[in-house]
Backbone as JSON, one array per atom type, in Angstrom:
{
  "sequence": "XXXXXXXXXXXXXXXXXXXXXXXXXXXXXXXXXXXXXXXXXXXXXXXXXXXXXXXXXXXXXXXXXXXXXXXXXXXXXXXXXXXXXXXXXXXXXXXXXXXXXXXXXXXXXXXXXXXXXXXXXXXXXXXXXXXXX",
  "N": [[-119.43, -193.71, 39.68], [-121.67, -192.69, 38.57], [-122.67, -191.0, 40.48], [-120.92, -188.87, 40.45], [-121.36, -187.73, 37.9], [-123.99, -186.9, 38.21], [-123.74, -184.95, 40.18], [-122.16, -183.08, 38.9], [-123.85, -182.26, 36.88], [-125.87, -181.15, 38.32], [-124.73, -178.99, 39.58], [-124.17, -176.85, 37.61], [-126.84, -176.08, 36.98], [-127.8, -175.28, 39.41], [-126.17, -173.09, 39.9], [-126.96, -171.33, 37.88], [-129.57, -170.76, 38.61], [-129.22, -169.4, 40.99], [-127.99, -166.97, 40.34], [-129.05, -163.74, 39.9], [-130.32, -161.68, 37.24], [-130.22, -158.88, 37.39], [-128.94, -157.1, 40.06], [-130.83, -156.24, 42.69], [-132.79, -154.95, 45.34], [-134.97, -157.24, 47.01], [-137.76, -156.61, 47.29], [-138.03, -154.37, 45.65], [-137.37, -155.47, 43.21], [-139.43, -157.27, 42.77], [-141.61, -155.49, 42.46], [-140.77, -153.99, 40.24], [-140.53, -155.97, 38.3], [-143.17, -156.85, 38.21], [-144.44, -154.56, 37.25], [-143.19, -154.38, 34.76], [-144.04, -156.76, 33.56], [-146.78, -156.3, 33.5], [-146.85, -154.07, 31.83], [-145.82, -155.22, 29.49], [-147.85, -157.08, 28.91], [-150.03, -155.35, 28.45], [-149.05, -153.95, 26.23], [-148.81, -156.06, 24.44], [-151.48, -156.82, 24.15], [-152.6, -154.47, 23.0], [-151.13, -154.46, 20.65], [-152.08, -156.77, 19.45], [-154.71, -155.97, 18.97], [-154.26, -153.95, 17.08], [-153.11, -155.44, 15.01], [-155.27, -157.07, 14.36], [-157.08, -155.12, 13.44], [-155.62, -154.23, 11.23], [-155.61, -156.53, 9.63], [-158.35, -156.74, 9.05], [-158.69, -154.34, 7.59], [-156.97, -154.86, 5.45], [-158.33, -156.97, 4.31], [-160.68, -155.66, 3.44], [-159.5, -153.89, 1.59], [-158.43, -155.7, -0.26], [-160.82, -156.78, -1.25], [-161.92, -154.5, -2.48], [-160.01, -153.99, -4.46], [-160.3, -156.29, -6.01], [-162.92, -155.88, -6.96], [-162.5, -153.58, -8.49], [-160.73, -154.52, -10.45], [-162.4, -156.34, -11.71], [-164.33, -154.57, -12.73], [-162.76, -153.05, -14.56], [-162.07, -155.11, -16.3], [-164.54, -155.9, -17.38], [-165.21, -153.48, -18.62], [-163.2, -153.34, -20.55], [-163.89, -155.56, -22.13], [-166.39, -154.72, -23.13], [-165.59, -152.56, -24.66], [-164.02, -153.81, -26.59], [-165.98, -155.31, -27.9], [-167.51, -153.33, -28.91], [-169.8, -152.42, -27.8], [-171.83, -149.98, -26.69], [-173.74, -149.15, -24.32], [-174.49, -147.16, -22.74], [-176.65, -144.48, -22.06], [-175.77, -141.84, -22.22], [-173.58, -141.99, -23.94], [-174.89, -142.71, -26.28], [-176.38, -140.39, -26.77], [-174.29, -138.6, -27.16], [-173.19, -139.65, -29.5], [-175.31, -139.15, -31.26], [-175.3, -136.33, -31.21], [-172.83, -135.87, -32.37], [-173.24, -136.78, -34.99], [-175.2, -134.9, -35.76], [-173.67, -132.56, -35.64], [-171.87, -133.08, -37.71], [-173.6, -133.03, -39.91], [-174.47, -130.36, -39.79], [-172.05, -129.05, -40.27], [-171.53, -129.86, -42.92], [-173.7, -128.62, -44.17], [-173.09, -125.89, -43.69], [-170.72, -125.67, -45.19], [-171.73, -126.08, -47.79], [-173.45, -123.86, -47.93], [-171.59, -121.77, -47.77], [-170.2, -122.19, -50.19], [-172.26, -121.7, -52.0], [-172.79, -118.98, -51.49], [-170.36, -117.79, -52.29], [-170.38, -118.41, -55.04], [-172.63, -116.91, -55.85], [-171.68, -114.35, -55.36], [-169.62, -114.08, -57.22], [-171.06, -114.33, -59.59], [-172.74, -112.11, -59.37], [-170.9, -110.04, -59.48], [-170.0, -110.28, -62.06], [-172.25, -109.68, -63.6], [-172.93, -107.16, -62.78], [-174.35, -103.9, -62.96], [-172.91, -101.4, -65.0], [-171.47, -98.18, -64.94], [-172.67, -95.7, -67.18], [-170.9, -94.67, -70.0], [-170.07, -91.59, -71.42], [-170.46, -90.88, -74.68], [-169.26, -89.23, -77.5], [-170.96, -87.91, -80.08]],
  "CA": [[-119.32, -192.75, 38.62], [-122.97, -192.09, 38.33], [-122.85, -189.92, 41.44], [-120.12, -187.72, 40.0], [-122.03, -187.08, 36.78], [-125.18, -186.23, 38.71], [-123.36, -183.75, 40.9], [-121.67, -182.11, 37.92], [-125.01, -181.72, 36.17], [-126.68, -180.39, 39.26], [-124.04, -177.74, 39.94], [-124.45, -175.7, 36.71], [-128.24, -175.66, 37.1], [-127.93, -174.58, 40.67], [-125.49, -171.8, 39.78], [-127.79, -170.48, 37.04], [-130.75, -170.36, 39.37], [-128.84, -168.5, 42.06], [-127.52, -165.66, 39.83], [-130.09, -162.87, 39.32], [-129.85, -160.91, 36.09], [-129.88, -157.55, 37.89], [-128.91, -157.14, 41.52], [-131.65, -155.22, 43.32], [-133.45, -155.44, 46.55], [-136.0, -158.2, 46.69], [-139.05, -155.94, 47.18], [-138.0, -153.5, 44.46], [-137.33, -156.35, 42.03], [-140.78, -157.8, 42.57], [-142.45, -154.42, 41.95], [-140.33, -153.64, 38.89], [-140.87, -157.09, 37.43], [-144.63, -156.87, 38.08], [-144.77, -153.46, 36.35], [-142.74, -154.73, 33.41], [-144.93, -157.81, 33.05], [-148.05, -155.65, 33.23], [-146.64, -153.25, 30.62], [-145.7, -156.13, 28.35], [-149.18, -157.64, 28.64], [-150.81, -154.27, 27.85], [-148.51, -153.71, 24.88], [-149.16, -157.22, 23.61], [-152.92, -156.73, 23.85], [-152.81, -153.38, 22.04], [-150.55, -154.9, 19.39], [-153.02, -157.72, 18.88], [-155.85, -155.19, 18.42], [-153.81, -153.27, 15.88], [-152.94, -156.47, 13.98], [-156.61, -157.46, 13.94], [-157.58, -154.01, 12.61], [-154.89, -154.23, 9.96], [-156.11, -157.67, 8.86], [-159.67, -156.37, 8.53], [-158.5, -153.33, 6.56], [-156.38, -155.52, 4.29], [-159.41, -157.74, 3.7], [-161.49, -154.69, 2.69], [-158.7, -153.41, 0.46], [-158.39, -156.79, -1.22], [-162.14, -156.85, -1.86], [-162.05, -153.33, -3.36], [-159.15, -154.17, -5.63], [-160.93, -157.31, -6.85], [-164.05, -155.25, -7.64], [-161.97, -152.65, -9.49], [-160.2, -155.32, -11.55], [-163.57, -156.86, -12.41], [-164.89, -153.45, -13.47], [-161.9, -152.75, -15.72], [-162.14, -156.24, -17.23], [-165.81, -155.77, -18.08], [-165.13, -152.3, -19.51], [-162.38, -153.72, -21.69], [-164.67, -156.45, -22.98], [-167.39, -153.92, -23.84], [-164.91, -151.73, -25.68], [-163.63, -154.73, -27.68], [-167.17, -155.72, -28.65], [-168.11, -152.14, -29.49], [-171.12, -152.2, -27.19], [-171.95, -148.78, -25.88], [-175.12, -149.17, -23.87], [-174.71, -146.01, -21.88], [-177.47, -143.48, -22.76], [-174.98, -140.65, -22.47], [-172.79, -142.24, -25.15], [-175.81, -142.67, -27.41], [-176.67, -138.98, -27.01], [-173.08, -138.0, -27.73], [-173.08, -140.09, -30.9], [-176.3, -138.39, -32.0], [-174.81, -134.95, -31.35], [-171.73, -135.9, -33.31], [-173.84, -136.86, -36.31], [-175.82, -133.6, -36.04], [-172.59, -131.59, -35.93], [-171.35, -133.38, -39.06], [-174.59, -132.54, -40.87], [-174.43, -128.89, -39.76], [-170.81, -128.64, -40.93], [-171.74, -130.04, -44.36], [-174.63, -127.57, -44.6], [-172.36, -124.63, -43.7], [-169.82, -125.67, -46.34], [-172.54, -125.87, -49.0], [-173.92, -122.48, -47.91], [-170.44, -120.93, -48.12], [-169.96, -122.37, -51.63], [-173.35, -121.02, -52.69], [-172.61, -117.54, -51.36], [-169.23, -117.41, -53.14], [-170.82, -118.46, -56.44], [-173.52, -115.77, -56.07], [-170.88, -113.12, -55.38], [-168.9, -113.99, -58.5], [-172.05, -114.06, -60.61], [-173.23, -110.74, -59.2], [-169.84, -109.17, -59.92], [-169.92, -110.38, -63.51], [-173.42, -109.06, -64.2], [-173.26, -105.92, -62.1], [-174.5, -102.8, -63.9], [-171.77, -100.51, -65.02], [-171.85, -96.79, -65.19], [-172.65, -95.37, -68.6], [-169.85, -93.77, -70.43], [-170.6, -90.63, -72.38], [-169.79, -90.95, -75.97], [-169.56, -88.06, -78.29], [-171.52, -88.18, -81.39]],
  "C": [[-120.63, -192.06, 38.35], [-123.21, -190.93, 39.27], [-122.08, -188.68, 41.0], [-120.8, -187.01, 38.85], [-123.29, -186.36, 37.22], [-124.82, -184.94, 39.43], [-122.83, -182.69, 39.96], [-122.83, -181.48, 37.18], [-125.82, -180.84, 37.09], [-126.03, -179.06, 39.59], [-124.32, -176.61, 38.94], [-125.87, -175.22, 36.82], [-128.45, -174.87, 38.36], [-127.29, -173.22, 40.6], [-126.32, -170.83, 38.95], [-128.99, -169.97, 37.81], [-130.4, -169.35, 40.46], [-128.45, -167.12, 41.58], [-128.71, -164.86, 39.3], [-129.51, -162.03, 38.21], [-129.44, -159.51, 36.53], [-129.96, -157.62, 39.4], [-129.69, -155.94, 42.06], [-132.19, -155.8, 44.61], [-134.62, -156.3, 46.17], [-137.36, -157.53, 46.49], [-139.12, -155.07, 45.94], [-138.02, -154.33, 43.2], [-138.73, -156.89, 41.74], [-141.7, -156.74, 41.99], [-142.08, -154.08, 40.52], [-140.71, -154.72, 37.93], [-142.4, -157.13, 37.19], [-145.06, -155.73, 37.12], [-144.37, -153.78, 34.92], [-143.65, -155.78, 32.79], [-146.28, -157.19, 32.66], [-147.94, -154.8, 31.95], [-146.52, -154.12, 29.38], [-147.05, -156.72, 27.94], [-150.05, -156.58, 27.95], [-150.36, -153.99, 26.42], [-148.88, -154.84, 23.93], [-150.63, -157.18, 23.21], [-153.2, -155.63, 22.82], [-152.24, -153.74, 20.67], [-151.49, -155.89, 18.7], [-154.23, -157.02, 18.29], [-155.45, -154.52, 17.12], [-153.64, -154.26, 14.72], [-154.3, -156.92, 13.46], [-157.24, -156.39, 13.04], [-156.91, -154.01, 11.24], [-155.36, -155.37, 9.07], [-157.46, -157.35, 8.25], [-159.56, -155.33, 7.4], [-157.89, -153.93, 5.29], [-157.43, -156.35, 3.55], [-160.32, -156.83, 2.87], [-160.78, -154.18, 1.46], [-158.65, -154.47, -0.64], [-159.71, -156.91, -1.97], [-162.34, -155.68, -2.88], [-161.21, -153.49, -4.61], [-159.75, -155.22, -6.57], [-162.09, -156.71, -7.62], [-163.58, -154.31, -8.75], [-161.43, -153.42, -10.69], [-161.36, -155.89, -12.38], [-164.21, -155.77, -13.28], [-164.08, -153.13, -14.72], [-161.96, -153.88, -16.75], [-163.43, -156.15, -18.05], [-165.8, -154.59, -19.04], [-164.31, -152.64, -20.75], [-163.11, -154.62, -22.65], [-165.72, -155.68, -23.78], [-166.75, -153.09, -24.94], [-164.51, -152.61, -26.87], [-164.83, -155.1, -28.54], [-167.84, -154.54, -29.32], [-169.5, -151.86, -28.94], [-171.04, -150.96, -26.31], [-173.4, -148.66, -25.47], [-175.46, -147.95, -23.02], [-175.53, -144.96, -22.64], [-176.71, -142.2, -23.06], [-174.15, -140.81, -23.72], [-173.66, -142.2, -26.4], [-176.14, -141.22, -27.76], [-175.48, -138.28, -27.64], [-172.89, -138.4, -29.18], [-174.09, -139.34, -31.77], [-175.87, -136.94, -32.23], [-173.67, -134.87, -32.35], [-172.24, -135.95, -34.75], [-174.5, -135.53, -36.7], [-174.78, -132.57, -36.39], [-172.0, -131.83, -37.31], [-172.31, -132.84, -40.12], [-174.59, -131.01, -40.95], [-173.18, -128.39, -40.47], [-170.94, -128.78, -42.44], [-172.64, -128.94, -44.9], [-173.93, -126.2, -44.67], [-171.39, -124.56, -44.87], [-170.58, -125.45, -47.64], [-173.04, -124.43, -49.08], [-172.8, -121.53, -48.3], [-170.14, -121.0, -49.61], [-171.0, -121.62, -52.44], [-173.15, -119.5, -52.67], [-171.45, -117.07, -52.23], [-169.62, -117.4, -54.62], [-171.73, -117.27, -56.76], [-172.73, -114.47, -56.18], [-170.14, -112.98, -56.72], [-169.87, -113.72, -59.64], [-172.55, -112.62, -60.53], [-172.17, -109.76, -59.69], [-169.76, -109.15, -61.44], [-171.08, -109.64, -64.17], [-173.8, -107.74, -63.54], [-173.39, -104.79, -63.14], [-173.32, -101.84, -63.83], [-172.28, -99.08, -65.32], [-171.74, -96.51, -66.69], [-171.52, -94.4, -68.9], [-170.46, -92.82, -71.51], [-169.78, -90.77, -73.66], [-170.2, -89.71, -76.8], [-170.04, -88.48, -79.66], [-171.17, -87.17, -82.39]]
}
């Protein structure tokens, strides 16, 4: 019985090895297979280069995003604390205060001019009227 099982197992393996996937001439098959293997190797190598480039670019992108998140976090903390250390912001605050003072001065000047106009109209000299005697 052992011989029968060995021969049955050997037959399917032998049949699979004998059947070629595509029927071609032996010389043409060797050349085509060699070209296909070479093309597959070249494509695999170029794919590996592209994957390596992509990994490096993703690493750089990840680093940039981390730096940006850190920057926004620090900016948020400064805004919460009310710390404005930027010299430009200090200058803008000074200009804002100056503009407020100028606006107050202009309002006072306008009020003064209106009061003078009403006083001048009240005390303006009038033309003499001739009266008959």
